[in-house]
N, C-alpha and C positions, 0 to 999 in steps of 0.2 A: 546489906539490902534492907534491913529492918527500919532504917532511918529515912528511906526514900518513899515518897508517895507519888505515884504516877498521876499526871494531869487529868486523865479521864475520870478519876474518882470524884473530882469536883462536879462533873456533869451528873454522875449518879447521885451525889449528895443532894443536888438541886431537885432531882426527880423524886427522891425518897422523902423530901420535905413537902411535896405536893400531895394532893389526893391521888390515891392509887387508881390511875386511869388505864395503864397498860402494864403488861408483863415486861420486865426489863431483861434483855438478853445481852450477855457479854460474849463477844466473838473475837477471834484473833488466832494467830499462829500458835503452835506449841512452844512452850518454854519461854514465854514472854511475861509471865507473872500474873495470869488471870486469877488463879486460885489465891495466890498470895495477896493480891489487891483486894479480893473479896473478903479475905480474913482480916485485913487491915480495917475494913469497915465494920465487920462483925465484932471485932475486939475493941472497937472504939467505945469508951464509956458513954452510956446514954443512947446507944444505937438501938437497943431492944431488938436484937436480931437473933435468929436461930439458923445455924449452919448445919447442913447434913450432906453427906456424900453417898452417891450410889455406886462408888467404887468398892465392890464387895466380891467375895469369892464366888457367890452365886448371884447372877444378875437379879436385882430386885424387881418385884412386880408392881403393877399399878396400885395394889392394896398397900404395899409399903409406902408408896408416895402419898396415898390418902392418909395414912397414919401420921406421917411426918407433918403433913399440912394441918391436920387436926390438932396435933400437939402445939404447933405454932399459934394456931387460933386460940386455944384454951389457955396458953401461957401469957397471953396479952402482948405477944411480940408484934412489932410494927413491920418486920421484914423477915421473910423466909428466903434463905439462899440454898439452892440445890446444885451441888457440883456433880459433874459427870452425868448429867441428866440423860444423855443419849443411851446410857446403859439400862435405863428403866424400860421394861417391856411396854411398847406402844405408848411411849411417854407423852407424845404430843396430844393424843386423844385424852389421856388422863389429865394433863394440865388444863386442857380446854374445859373439861367437865368441872374440875375443882374451881377454876377461875370463874366460870359462869355461876356456880353455886355461891361464891363469895359476892358476886355482883347482886344476885337476887336477894341474899340475906343482909346486904349492907355492910359486910365486913370491910375493914380498912386495911387489910394486910397487903403490903407490897411483896412482890416476888421477883427474885433475881435468879436466872438460870445460866449456867455455864457448863462447858464440857471440853474435853481434850480433842474431840473429833468435831471440828467445825463443819465438815462436810455433812455428817449425820445430823447435826443440829439444823443446818440450813434446809435439809430435806424435810425434817419434821416441822419446821416453821411454815414452809410452803404448803404442806399437806393439811394441817389442821388449825393453825393459829393465825391465819391471815387476818389483818386488821386488829389484832389483839396485843401486839407487842411493839416495842421500840428497841432498836439495836444500838449498842455502844461498842465501838471498835477499840480493841486493845492491840495496837500495832507493834511492829518491831521498834526496838529502842533507838532513839535518835542520838546524834552525837552529844548534844547538851546533857541528855540523861546519863549516857555512859561516862561523860566527863565528870559529872557530879557524883555518881555512884562509884565509878572505878578509877577515876583520875586519868582517863585515856585522853591522848591528844588526837587530832584529826587523822593522822596517818594510821594510828592503831585502829580507829573505828572504821576507816575505809577498808582495811584488810580483814578485820575480824568481826565486823558487823555488830549487830545488836542482840546477842544472846548472853545476858549477864551470867547465867548459870554456868556457861562454859569458860568464862573469863579467867578463872583460876588456872586453866590448863594451857594458856597461850605461851607460857615460857617453855613448854614441851610441845612444840608444834605438831609432830607426828601424832602424839596422843590427842591433842585438840582436834586435829582433822578426823581421826578415827571416831571420836565422840560425836562430832557433827554428822558424820556419815551414818554411823550406826544408830545413834539415839534420836537423831532429828530426821534426817532424810529417809532412812529406811523405814522408820516407824510410820511416817506419813504415807509413803508409797505402798508399803505392804499391808498396813492396817486401815488407815483412814480412807484412802482412795478405793481400795478393793471392796471395802465394806459398804461404801456409799454409791459406787458406780459399777456398771457392768463393763469391765475392761477385758476384751477378748485377747489382747496381746500385752500382758504385763511387762514382758521383756522390752518391748518397743517403747512403752511408757518410760521405763528407766533410761533407755538409750536417748530418748528425746530430751529428758531432763539433763542428762550429761552433755548433750550437744548445746543446749541453751547456756549451760554454765561455762562452756568453752568459748562461747561467742556473746558475752554480755554487751548490750548496747549496740549490737550489729543488726543490720537488715539482712535477713536470709529468706529466700523464696521457699515456698513449700516444695517446689519441684527439686530444688537443691537438697533439701532435707531428705526427700525420698531417695535421692542418689547416695546419701551418706549413711543411711540407717538400714539395718538388716531387716528384711521382711516388713518393710514400711507400709505396704499396701498402697493406699491412695492419699491424696492431699486432704480429703475430707476427714479421714481418720486422724491425721496429724493435727489438723485444726481443732478437732474435738478434744484430743488428748492435751493440747496446749491450753484449752479452756479449762479442762479438769485440773491441770497443774495450777492455774491461776486461782481457781476456787479453793485449792489446798494451801494457799498463801506461800507458794514456792516460787513460781515464775509465770510469765505470761508474754503476750505479744501485742505491741501497739499497732493499730491499723494506720494506713497512710491517710493523711489529711486530704479531704476532698469535700466539695460542696455536694457531691453526689454520694449518698449513703451506700448504694450498691457497689460503686467502685472501691470505696474504702474497705468494705468487708472482704472483697476479693483480693486485696493487695498482699504483698509480701510483708510479714510482720517484722517489727523491730523488737528484738528479744530483750526482755528486762527480767533480771533476777531480783526478787523482792528483798533480799538480804545479802550483802557482800560476803558474809560468812560462808554461805553456800558456794559461792564462786571460788573462794580461796580453798575451801575443803576439797573441792573437786578438781583443783589444778595444782597439785603438789610441786610442780616444777617452776611455777611462777612465784618468784620472791626477789627481794632486793639483792643486789650482788654482795657477797660477803667481803669482808676486809681481807687484805693481803693478796689480792689477785694481781697478776702482771698488768701493767698499764694498758696494753692493747686490749686484753680480755676484759678488763674492768670497763673500758670505754664502750665496748660492744655490749656487755651485759647491762650497763647503765642505760644505754639507749633502748634496749629491749624492755627493761623494767619501766622506763618512763612511758613507753607506749602502752604497756599493760596497765600501769597506774591510771593513765588517761581513761582507759576503758572502765576501771573501777569507779572513777569520779563520775563519768557520764552515766553509768548504770545506777549509782547511788542517787544522782539527780533525778533520773527517771523514776526510781522507786519512791523518792520523796514527793515528786509531783503526783504520782498515782495515789499515794496515801492522802494528800491534800485534796485531790480531785474527788475522791470517794466521799470525803467528809463534807465537801462544799457543793457537790453536784456539778462539777466541771467535767470536761472531756479532755483527754490527752492523746495526741497522735504525733506523727512525724510527717515531714514533707520531703519528697524527692522527685525531681524531674531530670532525667538523663544523669549528668554528673553533678547536678546542683542539689544541695541538701540542706535542710534545717533540722537540727537535732530533735526538737520537740515543739509542738504547736498546742497551746493551752487555750481552750475556749471557756470563758465565763459567761454569765447571762448577758453581759454588755461589752466584753472586750475579747479581742483576738490577740494573743501574745505569741510572737515567734521567738523561740528560746534557743540560743546557741551556747554551747559549753566549751570554754577554753580551758584545757587541762593538760597542756604540755604537748599536744599534737598540733600539726599544722592548722592554721586558721582556714575557715571557708567563708570569707566575707562575701563571695559572689553568690552563694546560696541564699544568704539572708537578704541581700540586695534584690535578687530576683523575686523572692517571695514578697517583699514589700512592694515591688513594682506591680505584681499581680494582685495583691491584696493590700491596697493603700490604707485601709482602715486598721491594719495590724500595728501593734506596738513592738518594736525590737527590744529584746532583752539578752544581754550577754553575761552569763555566769562565769566568773573568772576574770572579768575585766575590772577596771578601776571603779565602776559604778556599783558592782555587785560581786565582790571577791568571793571565792569558793568558801573560805572560812566563815564569812558573814552569812552566806546562803544556808550552809548546814547548821550554823549556830543560832539561827533565828527561829522564832516560833512559827511553825508551818501555817498556822491560822492567819498569819499576816503576810503570806506570800503575795497576795494580790496587791497590797499597798506597795510592797517592795518592787514588784514588776511594773506597777504604774509609775513609780518614781523613776525607774531606769528607762522605761519606754518614753516617758514624757521628756526626760533629760536628753535623750538621743534625738527625738524629733524636733525639740525646740533649740537644740544646740547650746543648752545651758544646764548646769547642775540643779535641777529642781529640788527645793527643800521641802521636807515633810515634817509636820509636827502634830501632836495630839493634845487635845485640851484636857484629857483625863488619863490617868494610869501611866505606867512606864511604856516606852516605845515598843518593848519586846513582849509585853503582856498581850494575851489574847484579846482581839477586838470584840466588843459587844456591838449590837446593832446601832446603838445610840451614842457610841463614841464619835466625837467630832474630829475629823481629819482635815488639816490645813495644808494646802499645796501652794508654794510660792515660786515664781519665776524671777530669780534675782536679776536677770538681764533687763527686764522692763518693769519690775516691781508689781506685776499683776499677781493676784492671789485669789484663792477661793476656799471656802470651808464647806464640808459636806459630812452628813451623818454616814457612818460606815455602811448602813443598809442602802444608801442612795448613791453610792459611788458609780460613776459612769465615765469611762475614760474619754470618750469623744467630747462630752460636755466639759470635762476638766481641761482638756487640751484647748478647746475653743476659748475658755475663760483665761487661761494662762497666755495664750498667743496674743490676745487683745485685738 
């Protein structure tokens, strides 16, 4: 792990090279390397950084934080990193006071705060630090990251998700499952959630999480959940608990796509688990068929596993889309009318993408066609088809999803494989606002070049159609 540098560190490096305008906050799930990444920066020669941790036997006070802050000032440090900040008594008020003192005195000290309980950090940020901070999200590990660090193929990542700290245990799957359940899931549910929220029915919260893990990428009505869970109360309670689980970086529910906001909020959610490791850990009977089975049994088990793997693929697509949407300011929903369905609907500032996932289960072309008839401005995208293979989707830079979706949607609408090129950097590198993207329709030779910040699907389609 020492040799790998996560991409979000580049964003922090840019901000630390600027004037200290905002407090920098690093948030994300447990066990994805937030502390390690911060230490990589601190230990970088020339960083002039001071690292302190509030993880102590006795929770430190605001006076302790003031002492560490003053030590960083007097040492000439350019950056103060405070880990486990949520353990400092009334930390958000103390940080606000010290930060304002620096602004008044003209100090140039950068500040990076991180902690293991993202829920407690979120509460502190909204209480005292509004307008004074920028968030950097440290998400679950992608397949390219796990491939580079661990040598995993796509099938391993789809099953075991993106927790590199648990990777050494996958050869002993019962031990790996126990570690994920005890050290990851239980820690979040028993410590983070209960410390940050008033949860009147902790047992129900755990049951709800288990139900979501048993039904990844499925649409389940709240009424059906009430019937399956003990002491479930009402649908409002379940909707609130699902929101709490989403804030905890565990799982959540996508609303139904609708031009009417009220309808979408009241819809049955499509359940998405944010890391497939959680799904696998909570479903010990779901695994590929072992070798040596009789032919009949192997055929049956193989069909069952293919269906389950399809759910893992679709769930991972949903989690990837949600991560990209959070970074880019998009919205992700699903669409269903009677027996017609579109897996995901992604809305950017200028495009509407209807996304279908082909992953070994029967195709649903009628749903995509019906959606396009109702919303003709939409661009169809099939993940798992020849225009966007599953391996390419998971192996690409998430920051470039919009360009990939435009390429696929334009190719489908124009009936020709639209070609895309960039005038700077490698195709898989993250786009900057002023990267130039060129789209070409080989069927008629029409083309157009656009800055990344000016991409507009309707405009590009009109240019390529001629």
